[in-house]
C-alpha positions as CSV (number, residue, x, y, z in Angstrom):
1,M,-24.9,-9.7,15.8
2,V,-25.6,-13.2,15.6
3,W,-21.6,-13.8,14.7
4,A,-20.7,-11.9,17.7
5,A,-22.9,-13.9,20.1
6,L,-21.6,-17.2,18.5
7,L,-17.9,-16.1,18.9
8,A,-18.4,-14.9,22.4
9,I,-19.6,-18.7,23.3
10,G,-17.0,-20.3,21.4
11,G,-14.1,-17.7,22.1
12,Y,-14.5,-17.7,25.8
13,G,-10.9,-18.8,27.0
14,G,-11.0,-17.1,30.1
15,T,-8.1,-14.9,30.8
16,D,-5.7,-16.7,28.3
17,P,-5.8,-15.1,24.9
18,M,-4.6,-18.0,22.9
19,H,-7.6,-19.9,24.2
20,A,-9.9,-17.2,23.0
21,A,-8.1,-16.9,19.8
22,R,-8.6,-20.9,19.4
23,G,-12.0,-21.0,20.2
24,S,-13.2,-18.2,17.9
25,C,-11.0,-19.8,15.1
26,N,-12.6,-23.0,15.5
27,T,-16.2,-21.6,15.7
28,L,-15.6,-19.7,12.6
29,I,-14.1,-22.7,10.9
30,A,-17.1,-24.8,11.9
31,G,-19.7,-22.3,11.0
32,S,-18.4,-21.7,7.6
33,A,-18.4,-25.7,7.3
34,G,-21.8,-25.9,8.4
35,G,-23.1,-23.3,5.7
36,L,-21.3,-24.9,3.1
37,S,-22.9,-28.3,3.6
38,A,-26.3,-26.9,4.5
39,L,-26.2,-25.0,1.1
40,F,-25.0,-28.4,-0.7
41,V,-27.8,-30.5,0.9
42,R,-30.4,-28.3,0.4
43,T,-29.4,-27.4,-3.2
44,F,-29.2,-30.9,-4.5
45,R,-32.4,-31.8,-2.8
46,S,-34.3,-29.1,-4.5
47,R,-32.1,-28.1,-7.4
48,D,-32.8,-24.2,-6.6
49,M,-29.9,-22.5,-5.2
50,G,-31.9,-19.0,-4.8
51,L,-34.4,-20.1,-2.2
52,H,-31.8,-21.1,0.3
53,F,-30.0,-18.2,1.6
54,G,-31.7,-18.5,4.9
55,G,-30.5,-21.9,5.1
56,I,-27.0,-21.0,4.5
57,L,-27.3,-18.7,7.4
58,Y,-29.0,-21.3,9.6
59,G,-26.4,-23.5,8.4
60,V,-23.5,-21.4,9.8
61,A,-25.4,-21.1,13.0
62,A,-25.5,-25.1,13.1
63,G,-22.0,-25.3,12.6
64,C,-21.4,-22.8,15.2
65,I,-23.5,-24.4,17.6
66,S,-22.3,-27.9,16.8
67,M,-18.9,-26.4,17.8
68,A,-20.1,-25.0,21.1
69,A,-19.7,-27.9,23.3
70,C,-15.7,-28.1,22.9
71,P,-14.2,-25.0,20.7
72,L,-11.1,-25.1,23.0
73,R,-10.1,-28.9,22.8
74,V,-10.5,-29.6,19.3
75,D,-7.9,-29.1,16.2
76,T,-8.6,-26.8,13.5
77,Y,-9.5,-29.8,11.1
78,E,-11.5,-31.5,13.3
79,A,-13.8,-28.1,13.8
80,F,-14.2,-28.3,9.8
81,W,-15.7,-31.8,10.2
82,I,-17.8,-31.1,13.2
83,G,-19.2,-28.1,11.4
84,L,-19.6,-29.8,8.2
85,I,-21.6,-32.7,9.7
86,G,-23.6,-30.1,11.8
87,G,-24.7,-28.5,8.6
88,V,-25.7,-31.7,7.0
89,I,-27.6,-32.6,10.3
90,Y,-29.4,-29.5,10.3
91,A,-30.6,-29.7,6.6
92,F,-32.1,-33.2,6.7
93,T,-33.4,-32.3,10.2
94,M,-35.5,-29.6,8.5
95,I,-36.2,-31.7,5.4
96,A,-37.9,-34.3,7.7
97,I,-39.6,-32.1,9.7
98,G,-41.0,-30.5,6.6
99,K,-41.9,-33.8,5.4
100,C,-43.6,-34.7,8.7
101,G,-45.8,-31.6,8.8
102,L,-46.7,-31.9,12.4
103,I,-44.2,-29.4,13.8
104,D,-44.5,-25.7,13.0
105,D,-40.9,-24.5,13.4
106,P,-40.8,-21.2,11.0
107,L,-37.1,-20.4,12.4
108,D,-35.7,-23.7,12.2
109,G,-34.6,-23.7,15.7
110,L,-35.2,-27.5,16.3
111,G,-32.9,-28.4,13.5
112,Y,-29.9,-26.0,14.5
113,H,-30.4,-25.7,18.3
114,G,-32.0,-29.1,18.9
115,A,-30.3,-31.3,16.5
116,C,-27.0,-29.7,16.0
117,G,-26.8,-29.1,20.0
118,A,-27.1,-32.8,20.4
119,W,-24.5,-33.5,17.7
120,G,-22.1,-31.1,19.3
121,L,-22.2,-32.9,22.6
122,I,-21.5,-36.3,20.9
123,A,-18.9,-34.8,18.9
124,A,-17.1,-33.6,21.9
125,G,-16.8,-37.5,23.0
126,F,-15.3,-38.3,19.6
127,F,-13.1,-35.3,18.9
128,D,-11.8,-33.9,22.2
129,E,-8.1,-33.9,22.2
130,N,-7.7,-34.9,25.9
131,E,-10.3,-37.6,26.2
132,G,-11.8,-38.3,22.9
133,I,-12.4,-41.5,21.3
134,F,-10.2,-40.5,18.2
135,H,-7.3,-39.4,20.5
136,D,-6.9,-42.5,22.5
137,G,-9.7,-42.0,24.9
138,D,-11.7,-44.5,26.6
139,G,-15.1,-43.2,25.6
140,T,-16.0,-41.7,29.2
141,L,-17.4,-38.3,27.6
142,L,-19.6,-40.3,25.6
143,G,-20.8,-42.2,28.8
144,L,-19.5,-45.5,27.4
């Protein structure tokens, strides 16, 4: 169910099936990379792999949400890096919230919706194939 919702967000291409395929592919790649990076960060942080299955799933959601701002306008290798960084951002955000102890977030929503959503907006300014900074853009997507 979650994959269907995330693919619907990332794979919306209007009437063009190639846009839908590109958006779905980028969303899947970013989600997979986010799950892997969240697994590595949480495993190396606590040295126990068995307790982090939920963290892997939330890392997948973090990667997909990181990709939601620009799934149709990045290349597949860039989708990998956006998702990978999104998973790391999610994991470190949840570690910081756990250490802080002031916020009760049992579903880790702040980590993958808040922090990774913000990262996705910033990533669009860097990786957009038409106006991104890494593609000879002038920084207008970042507000520069």
